[in-house]
Residue frames as qw, qx, qy, qz and C-alpha x, y, z in Angstrom:
[[0.248, -0.905, -0.341, -0.065, 12.77, 9.44, -37.23],
 [0.389, 0.567, -0.219, 0.692, 14.89, 12.56, -36.73],
 [0.546, -0.586, -0.448, 0.398, 15.90, 13.45, -33.20],
 [0.136, 0.860, 0.047, 0.490, 15.76, 17.07, -32.41],
 [0.570, -0.185, -0.415, 0.684, 18.22, 18.75, -30.10],
 [0.011, 0.135, -0.060, 0.989, 16.96, 21.83, -28.22],
 [0.196, 0.450, 0.732, -0.473, 13.57, 23.12, -27.27],
 [0.192, 0.593, 0.613, 0.486, 10.68, 24.18, -29.40],
 [0.005, 0.365, 0.003, 0.931, 9.46, 27.80, -29.44],
 [0.600, -0.526, -0.362, -0.482, 6.33, 26.81, -27.55],
 [0.785, -0.381, -0.393, 0.290, 8.29, 25.23, -24.80],
 [0.422, 0.113, -0.172, 0.883, 10.50, 28.28, -24.46],
 [0.250, -0.475, -0.148, -0.831, 7.44, 30.64, -24.30],
 [0.729, -0.523, -0.406, -0.175, 5.90, 28.55, -21.54],
 [0.690, -0.213, -0.329, 0.609, 9.07, 28.81, -19.50],
 [0.202, 0.223, -0.048, 0.952, 9.24, 32.55, -19.97],
 [0.467, -0.556, -0.298, -0.620, 5.57, 32.95, -18.97],
 [0.771, -0.493, -0.385, 0.117, 6.12, 30.94, -15.80],
 [0.537, -0.071, -0.239, 0.806, 9.22, 33.03, -14.95],
 [0.097, -0.399, -0.115, -0.905, 7.13, 36.31, -15.47],
 [0.629, -0.592, -0.340, -0.372, 4.38, 34.97, -13.12],
 [0.759, -0.356, -0.359, 0.410, 6.91, 34.00, -10.46],
 [0.382, 0.102, -0.127, 0.909, 8.77, 37.34, -10.70],
 [0.290, -0.521, -0.196, -0.778, 5.42, 39.32, -10.41],
 [0.734, -0.557, -0.378, -0.089, 4.53, 37.29, -7.26],
 [0.696, -0.147, -0.288, 0.641, 7.84, 38.08, -5.78],
 [0.177, 0.273, -0.020, 0.945, 7.55, 41.77, -6.33],
 [0.490, -0.585, -0.272, -0.587, 4.08, 41.93, -4.88],
 [0.789, -0.486, -0.353, 0.125, 5.16, 40.17, -1.76],
 [0.568, -0.015, -0.199, 0.799, 8.25, 42.43, -1.28],
 [0.087, -0.590, -0.113, -0.795, 6.12, 45.54, -1.22],
 [0.667, -0.643, -0.230, -0.298, 4.44, 44.46, 2.03],
 [0.811, -0.318, -0.195, 0.451, 7.72, 43.54, 3.69],
 [0.350, 0.359, -0.038, 0.864, 9.18, 46.91, 2.72],
 [0.370, -0.665, -0.146, -0.631, 6.26, 48.62, 4.54],
 [0.839, -0.489, -0.233, 0.042, 6.69, 46.32, 7.52],
 [0.722, -0.040, -0.162, 0.671, 10.38, 47.07, 7.74],
 [0.085, 0.473, 0.008, 0.877, 9.77, 50.93, 7.58],
 [0.598, -0.656, -0.181, -0.425, 7.09, 50.61, 10.35],
 [0.880, -0.317, -0.227, 0.273, 9.59, 48.61, 12.44],
 [0.517, 0.232, -0.116, 0.816, 12.30, 51.24, 11.89],
 [0.202, -0.643, -0.117, -0.730, 9.98, 53.98, 12.96],
 [0.766, -0.588, -0.159, -0.204, 8.93, 52.19, 16.08],
 [0.849, -0.138, -0.194, 0.472, 12.52, 51.08, 16.85],
 [0.299, 0.443, -0.075, 0.842, 13.71, 54.70, 16.56],
 [0.453, -0.663, -0.091, -0.590, 10.97, 55.93, 18.88],
 [0.872, -0.470, -0.137, 0.027, 11.77, 53.20, 21.50],
 [0.745, 0.058, -0.167, 0.644, 15.54, 53.73, 21.37],
 [0.064, 0.524, -0.074, 0.846, 15.11, 57.57, 21.86],
 [0.645, -0.635, -0.108, -0.410, 12.76, 56.84, 24.71],
 [0.906, -0.217, -0.232, 0.281, 15.43, 54.56, 26.24],
 [0.489, 0.312, -0.148, 0.801, 18.09, 57.24, 25.79],
 [0.224, -0.623, -0.003, -0.750, 15.88, 59.86, 27.43],
 [0.831, -0.514, -0.154, -0.149, 15.14, 57.47, 30.39],
 [0.832, 0.000, -0.219, 0.510, 18.86, 56.88, 30.75],
 [0.202, 0.459, -0.116, 0.858, 19.53, 60.60, 30.99],
 [0.494, -0.614, -0.062, -0.612, 16.69, 61.02, 33.46],
 [0.899, -0.348, -0.236, 0.124, 17.98, 58.11, 35.69],
 [0.706, 0.061, -0.170, 0.685, 21.50, 59.53, 35.66],
 [0.212, 0.147, -0.101, 0.961, 20.70, 63.34, 35.94],
 [0.123, 0.579, 0.602, -0.536, 17.00, 63.77, 36.83],
 [0.336, 0.691, 0.540, 0.342, 14.88, 66.08, 34.76],
 [0.257, -0.782, -0.125, 0.553, 16.45, 69.31, 36.08],
 [0.260, -0.330, 0.471, 0.776, 18.11, 69.84, 32.72],
 [0.158, 0.423, 0.788, 0.419, 14.97, 69.31, 30.74],
 [0.052, 0.462, 0.243, -0.851, 13.76, 72.87, 30.35],
 [0.549, 0.557, -0.064, -0.620, 12.64, 72.72, 26.77],
 [0.928, 0.318, 0.146, -0.125, 12.46, 70.54, 23.78],
 [0.509, 0.716, -0.440, 0.184, 16.10, 71.33, 22.68],
 [0.215, -0.618, 0.688, -0.315, 17.47, 70.34, 25.98],
 [0.847, -0.027, 0.487, -0.211, 15.66, 66.93, 25.86],
 [0.805, 0.585, -0.100, -0.015, 17.06, 66.47, 22.38],
 [0.200, 0.737, -0.586, 0.270, 20.54, 67.19, 23.62],
 [0.547, -0.380, 0.678, -0.311, 20.11, 64.77, 26.52],
 [0.923, 0.199, 0.295, -0.144, 18.95, 62.08, 24.14],
 [0.620, 0.723, -0.296, 0.070, 21.72, 62.74, 21.68],
 [0.107, -0.709, 0.657, -0.233, 24.27, 62.28, 24.41],
 [0.663, -0.179, 0.692, -0.221, 23.13, 58.59, 24.85],
 [0.841, 0.500, 0.098, -0.181, 22.90, 57.82, 21.15],
 [0.851, -0.083, 0.281, 0.435, 25.73, 56.17, 19.19],
 [0.487, 0.316, 0.275, 0.766, 26.27, 59.03, 16.71],
 [0.086, -0.308, -0.171, 0.932, 26.42, 62.79, 16.89],
 [0.370, 0.055, -0.378, -0.847, 23.89, 62.99, 13.99],
 [0.212, 0.158, 0.930, -0.257, 20.97, 61.19, 15.63],
 [0.002, -0.461, -0.766, -0.448, 17.55, 60.59, 14.30],
 [0.168, -0.744, -0.533, 0.366, 16.06, 62.96, 16.91],
 [0.123, -0.516, 0.091, 0.843, 17.67, 65.94, 15.08],
 [0.108, 0.235, 0.737, 0.624, 15.95, 65.09, 11.87],
 [0.287, -0.086, -0.025, -0.954, 12.91, 67.09, 10.96],
 [0.598, -0.222, -0.628, -0.446, 10.60, 64.15, 11.16],
 [0.605, -0.383, -0.636, 0.289, 11.14, 63.66, 14.91],
 [0.106, -0.630, 0.134, -0.757, 10.27, 66.28, 17.61],
 [0.343, -0.173, -0.773, 0.505, 9.91, 66.54, 21.32],
 [0.323, -0.574, -0.277, -0.700, 6.81, 67.82, 23.05],
 [0.108, -0.033, -0.734, 0.669, 5.91, 68.63, 26.76],
 [0.513, -0.478, -0.363, -0.613, 2.19, 68.24, 27.61],
 [0.790, -0.547, 0.043, -0.272, 1.24, 66.27, 30.75],
 [0.803, -0.325, 0.378, 0.327, 4.56, 64.38, 30.16],
 [0.000, 0.624, -0.559, -0.546, 7.44, 64.49, 27.78],
 [0.839, 0.372, 0.384, -0.104, 6.73, 62.86, 24.37],
 [0.197, -0.357, 0.630, 0.661, 8.87, 62.03, 21.35],
 [0.622, 0.573, 0.295, -0.445, 6.90, 62.49, 18.15],
 [0.368, -0.069, 0.703, 0.605, 7.36, 61.12, 14.62],
 [0.438, 0.562, 0.088, -0.696, 5.69, 63.07, 11.91],
 [0.739, 0.294, 0.597, 0.109, 4.46, 60.95, 9.04],
 [0.069, -0.438, 0.458, 0.770, 6.16, 61.83, 5.66],
 [0.628, 0.435, -0.111, -0.635, 4.42, 62.00, 2.31],
 [0.506, 0.350, -0.760, -0.209, 6.11, 58.73, 1.29],
 [0.229, -0.068, 0.880, -0.411, 4.78, 56.92, 4.29],
 [0.393, -0.174, -0.700, -0.570, 1.97, 54.72, 2.72],
 [0.662, -0.375, 0.111, -0.639, -1.15, 53.86, 4.61],
 [0.911, -0.036, -0.410, 0.019, 0.12, 50.38, 4.84],
 [0.426, 0.269, -0.516, 0.693, 3.11, 51.66, 7.00],
 [0.334, -0.330, 0.271, -0.840, 0.66, 53.55, 9.21],
 [0.868, -0.209, -0.200, -0.404, -1.57, 50.34, 9.53],
 [0.802, 0.055, -0.511, 0.303, 1.38, 48.24, 10.54],
 [0.162, 0.312, -0.454, 0.819, 2.31, 50.86, 13.15],
 [0.604, -0.301, -0.035, -0.737, -1.26, 50.83, 14.30],
 [0.903, -0.091, -0.385, -0.169, -1.07, 47.05, 14.73],
 [0.696, 0.022, -0.501, 0.514, 1.96, 47.27, 17.02],
 [0.084, -0.624, 0.139, -0.764, 0.86, 50.45, 18.90],
 [0.758, -0.554, -0.093, -0.331, -0.72, 48.56, 21.80],
 [0.922, -0.125, -0.172, 0.324, 2.39, 46.45, 22.44],
 [0.570, 0.206, -0.130, 0.785, 4.82, 49.49, 22.25],
 [0.229, -0.684, -0.415, 0.554, 2.70, 52.20, 23.87],
 [0.201, 0.107, 0.345, 0.911, 2.32, 54.50, 20.93],
 [0.156, 0.636, 0.526, -0.543, -0.06, 57.32, 21.17],
 [0.404, 0.642, 0.500, 0.418, -1.91, 59.19, 18.56],
 [0.229, -0.521, -0.067, 0.820, -1.13, 62.75, 17.79],
 [0.428, 0.775, 0.465, 0.023, -3.18, 65.16, 15.59],
 [0.329, 0.900, -0.135, 0.251, -0.39, 67.72, 15.35],
 [0.593, 0.301, -0.479, 0.573, 3.09, 68.40, 16.59],
 [0.094, -0.373, 0.380, -0.841, 1.43, 70.19, 19.55],
 [0.709, -0.197, 0.209, -0.644, -1.28, 67.76, 20.56],
 [0.259, 0.114, -0.959, -0.003, -0.86, 64.19, 21.79],
 [0.690, -0.342, -0.136, -0.623, -4.07, 62.46, 22.70],
 [0.497, -0.382, 0.697, -0.349, -4.58, 59.88, 25.46],
 [0.916, 0.258, 0.130, -0.279, -5.63, 57.30, 22.77],
 [0.654, -0.198, 0.627, 0.375, -3.49, 54.45, 21.51],
 [0.118, 0.454, -0.492, -0.734, -2.45, 55.13, 17.90],
 [0.638, 0.378, 0.671, 0.000, -4.81, 54.07, 15.20],
 [0.282, 0.002, 0.503, 0.817, -4.41, 54.85, 11.54],
 [0.208, 0.813, 0.522, -0.152, -7.11, 57.61, 11.06],
 [0.476, 0.689, 0.195, 0.510, -6.83, 60.51, 8.70],
 [0.111, -0.924, 0.063, -0.360, -6.24, 63.26, 11.34],
 [0.787, -0.523, 0.203, 0.255, -3.46, 61.41, 13.05],
 [0.511, 0.826, -0.216, 0.098, -0.49, 63.13, 11.44],
 [0.110, 0.606, -0.716, 0.330, 2.06, 61.99, 14.06],
 [0.865, -0.315, -0.391, -0.008, 2.63, 59.02, 16.29],
 [0.112, -0.771, 0.408, -0.476, 4.11, 59.61, 19.78],
 [0.741, -0.154, -0.605, 0.246, 5.80, 57.66, 22.50],
 [0.453, -0.862, -0.003, -0.228, 5.62, 58.77, 26.15],
 [0.448, 0.477, -0.605, 0.454, 9.06, 59.30, 27.75],
 [0.324, -0.156, -0.780, 0.512, 7.90, 59.65, 31.32]]
């Protein structure tokens, strides 16, 4: 009997199919973790900006808070970099019954990102906002008319 060295074509094909299945499983699971990471980054930015605003309020009071730009400047003074996230177009400041920092959802924010934010909204105190000018008194949920998510500064 002749001993063969190496693998047969069938054995190699089976290995390639198994590797393909494992690769597809990994790519499917990484999509969910990407959305979760993006939601956590959005919440983290809102909470950090809120803490910076509260630090300014504790140190200086709110006498300098005359409009949204002055609140943005106060927050920027307590952030690590001059180019802070609050200056980006996706974040804004609003005065209603209190001061709010808002995040406007971007077109590349999937509904999964919004769902993950909604899941953490109760724990972090995030409010629903239907526009850059209207924050509701409801905890954020992922519904179609909520174009923003907001956090109350004080």
